[in-house]
N, C-alpha and C positions, 0 to 999 in steps of 0.2 A: 668683509668677505663672509659669505654664507657657508655654513657647515652642513653637510649632508651625510646621511647614512643610507645604505641600501639593504633591504631585507626582502626575503622571498614573499610572495603573495600569501603562502600558507602561514608564515610567521606573522604577517600583518593581520590576517583573519583571526589567528589565535589571540593576538594581543587585543584586538577589537572585541572579541567575545569575552575576554577576561575583564576588560573595562566595563562592558555592559553588565556582566554578572555582579561586579563589585558596586554597581550603582543601584542594585536591587536591595532595598531595605530588608525584605523578608529573608533573602539569602544571607545577608550580614547577620541578622538575628540568629539564624540557624547555625552559622559558623561560630558565633559567640557562645551559643548554648553547647555546641559540641566541644569547644575548648574547655568550657567549665566542667563538663562531664568527664573529660580526659583528666583534668587536674584532680577531680574528686575520685578518680579510680574506677569510674563507671564504664569500664571497657571489657571487651572479651578478646581472647586470643583468637586469631584467624584459624588456627589449627582446630580449636575446640568448636568453633562455629561450623567450619567446613565438615567436620566429622558428623555433625548432627543433620546435615543436609542429605 
């Protein structure tokens, strides 16, 4: 017996875009670099950044 799920076209398109993004090696490198910078405390509070704009 086959199992099925139903999702909206919008949700399908979002999932498809996520999969495509995660297959991009450059994007994955950027994510890894960002995670490293977060762990190292190299971040800024949004309030401080917003106030400088």
